[in-house]
N, C-alpha and C positions, 0 to 999 in steps of 0.2 A: 598313246595310240596301244593301244593291249599288244600283246606277242600274240605270234598266230600260232592255231596249237593242230594236235596230229587230227581233231577235227574237222580245221578249216583246208588243211591241205588234202584228206578224202575228201571231200567237198568240190576244190576247186579239181583235183584229178579224174574225180567221176568214179571211185572206187572207192572199199568200205577202207574204214577206222584197223580193222584187224591186218588189209592190204599193205597200207602202212607202215602199221608196225611189224609185217615181213621185208617189208622195202630195208629198211632198217638196219633188221637184226636178224636173217634169216632171205637175204637173195636171192640164192639159186630158187627158191621158191616159188618167183616171180616171175613173171617170160618179161622180156626185154623191150619191149613194147610199154607192157604198164610200169612196169620199173620206170622207164624215159618220165612218162607224162605224171612220177610219182614226183622224179627228181625236178623235172621244169615246175612244178607247183610250189617243191622247198625252197628254190631259188626265187623266185614270182614273191612269194608270201616274206621273203629272209627267216623261215622256220629254223630254229635253232631248240633240238629237243631240250629235257627235261635230263638229264645224264642222273643226276643223283635222285632224282625221283622212280627212274628205270631203275637202277641198283638198290634202290630202298626195296621196292616188289618183289625186286630177285632175288632179293636176301643175302648179295653178294658184291659189296666196292669193292672199286679197285685202285679206294686212294688208303692212304697207312698215317698214322698220326703221330707229329714229333715236336716233344714241347722242352725244349731247352731250356738253361739260367740265362742267359743273357744273350740276347743277341748279337747284343756290343764287342763279343768277344770271339776274337778270329780262330779260338779256339773250335765253337762252338760254329762258325760260316763250314770251315775245313771240317766238323765232325759232320754238319748235314749235307755236306759235299759227297760225301762218301754213301752217306745212305741213299740219296738221292740215284748215283749211279746205280747203285746197285739194284731200287726199285726198277727205274728205269729199262734195263736190263731183263725184269721179270713183265714189265707189261703195266708196272702199279704209277705213281702220281704219289708226292709228299706233301702233306697240307703242314705247313712249320705252323707253332705255337712259340709266342716266348713269357719264359714265367717271371721274367726280371728280379729275378729271386722274391719274388710274392707266390705264399700256400697260396693265395683268396684267387689268383692268379691262375695258378696252378690248378687246380680246381676246378675252374671253369671253363679250359680248355680241358680238362679228361669228361665234363659234363658234356661241350658240345660237339667232341668224338664218341661218345658214346652213344649219344642221341642221333647223332647222323651214319650210327651203324659201321664205322671204321671198319677193315681189315685187319685192324692191329693197329696198337700203340707204341711208340718204343720215346721213352721219355727218362729224363735227367732230372731228377729228382730236389726240393731246396729239403724237404726232412723224411720224417720217417713217411713211409707210404706201406707197405705192408698190409693196413687193414683194407686200403680202399683199392688196395692192386687184387687181390685175392676176391673182393667183392665183382670187381671187372674183371675177370678169368671166368669165376664162379653163370656168368652172363655172358661168357663165348666169347669175349674179348679179349686176343693174346697183348702178353703185356711181355717188354723187355725194359729193363732199365740199363742206361747209358752211363760213362763214368764214372761207376758207383759201384761195387759188389754188391746185387743184393742178399739178404742179414736172409731170406727166408728161402732155403733149398729147393723149394718147387717154383720158384720165379724165374725167370731164363734174367741173366747182366753179364756186360760188358764191359770191362771196363782196365785200369792201371792200377800196380798194387802200388798208391802213394804214400804209403809209408814207407816200403824200400824209398820212393823218389824223395819222402825227406831226411830218410839217412842218408841217401848220397848227398842230397843239397848240402847237411851239416858236415858230411865227414867230407866235403870237396873245402869248403871252409875252413874246419876246423886243421885240411892239410897244408892248406897256403900259411898256415902260421895263427890265424884269427883265436882271440880265446873269452872277447866281449861279444857273444854275439845276441841277435834280436832275430824276432820271428814274425813277418809283417800280413796280416789277415784276417777275415772273422766274415759274417757271423762263423763260430765254430757248431753252432747248428744244420752247418752244411758238412755233408760227411766228408770231402774231398778234404777244405779246412782240417779238419779232427785230425784227419789221418798223414796228413801230411806234415802238420805239428805233433805227430802219437810218433812220429820218423826219427822227426828232428827232434825229439827230447828224448831216446834212443840212442841216438849217436853223442850227442852232449851228458848226457847220465855216461857213458863211457870212461870221463876222464875227467878226473877230479878239476880239472886247471882250468874247466871251460865252464862259463854262466852264457845261462838263455833265457832271454827276458820275449816275456809277447806283449809286444804294441799291436793294437786292437784294431778291426777296419770294423765299420758297417754295412762294407759290398765289395766284391773284387771290382773298382775300377781305377782308372786313372787319377783321378779326382779322390781318391783313401785316400791311394799311395802317396800321392800328394801331401795330401793334409797330414799323414801320418809323419814323414820324412821333417815337415816345419814345427813338429812336438819334439821329435827326438834333435831338429837345430836350436830349437832353445835350452838345448843343456850347455854345459860346461861342456868345451873338447874331451875333456878327459873320462867325460859319464858319457858319452855316445859309445855306444858300438864298432866292436871294426870289422864286425864282419854282418851283414844281414839277406836273413833270405826270408821273400817274398813269394805268397798263396799261389801267382799265380804271374805271370809277363804286365795286363797290367797294374797289376799294384806295382810289381820291379820298376817299371817305366815310370810313372808318377813319381815313385820315390829317387827314381835318377834325377830327374828332371830337377825336384827341387836340391839335390845334392849337389849341383855344377851351379845351379843358380845360384847357390849360398856360399859358390865357391873351396866347395870339399873338392878333395881329389879323388878320382873314383881308378884304381881302388887303389893307390896309396894312403888314404886315410880312412877312407870305408869300402871293403870289397863287398858283392852284390851278386845272387845268383835269383835267379824267378821260376816261373814253372809255364809248364807248356811246350814251348820253345814255337811260337805263334811268329808267324816272316817279319813282324816291325821289329824279335829281338835283334836279330843280325845286325840290324837296320839303323838301330840308337845311336844316340848324341855316341856312347861309351857302350861299344860291341855286346850286349848282353847273356851273360852265363847263363845258362838254364836247363831245365831236367826236361826231356821234349816226351812228350805223348805220340803214340801213332795217330791221331786224331780220325782224319779220313780209312783211315783201315776198322777205327772202333766201333764208327755209323756204317762200312759196309760190313763187317761180321753181325752187329745186329740189325740191322735189315733181313742178311739171310737167314739168322737166327729167327726171328717174329716169323718170314715167311714158310719155316719149316715146322714152325708149330701148327699151325694149319695145315697144313697135311694129315690125312686119313693115315700116314705110318708113323706117325711122327715121334720123333725120341722124347725121353725123359728133360728136363728142363735141365740148363746148361748153367756153369759159372765161369765165361769165359776171360781169365787174368793176361794181360801182355806184362810183360816187364820194361822201367823205363829207363831211358839213357842218358846221360847228363853231355850232354854238347858243352866243351870251358870256351870261351873268350874271354875278353879283356874287360870287362869287369868286374873279374876277379885273379886278375892279377897270370894269367893262362896265355895261351896263345891260341887263336882261334882253329877251331876242327872243322868249321860250317861256319 
């Protein structure tokens, strides 16, 4: 059965289409008796107005888009929660898109959000987005990059200093006496991965007695972390790293599971540090040391920055960068702080 239209409501209520529109959008303009007839007709017909079409006609959507790298990662769940909380307080809703680290899916979501004329877009990009973002901004769609600093001063971003986070992680492992170190993560085309590796390399380079290898992964998942650990465990014990820094907690948890299953003692034989400090880090089989990011704060700040950019008196684009924090737990031989 076809959905009831505004015309159907008007016919049943015995009023004009304009009167129905006023009841829905400007009720103060309509008498109580007329409004009652219209509402009765709406209930009888089961009419649901097309809010998207109304907003397109008005040119003012009350929704923003959010494209994240991986919906399976609790870090992005927390980031999304922060954005949704700030949006709801401002009378907006958030439409979520998961790129799954795929540039093609990312493009598809950006196309969709642009076609729907959303109020603006938050995005944690897979690769370099500056040309696409600039074109969208030129067409009147504000963009804020999340979880990565913008390389373009004309594009706002909210991020964490991942280079500093990489230095924190490696410096901690070195401080516990580890010298044969490994970075587990990839692909390096993801800026966050590249920055964390850059920080790790700078910390390793400051010590002549420290080596750092890269154990590459094709994604930032538990499965890829476990596969990386199996490759490491295939080596003789003396050729394995004694300290591992994983690019995120999902990789670290997968790596840890394989170490434990293989009878490797953590942290006695291999110390392990993750990144993000998701809830599962503290609850893993060996509580995981991790570099904490303020995920909800990043999402909340980015949403507020996005809405500010649409204000008539909007300030210049901003690059807001938070500092990471090392949370030490037993996987690296430290005492739990959280």
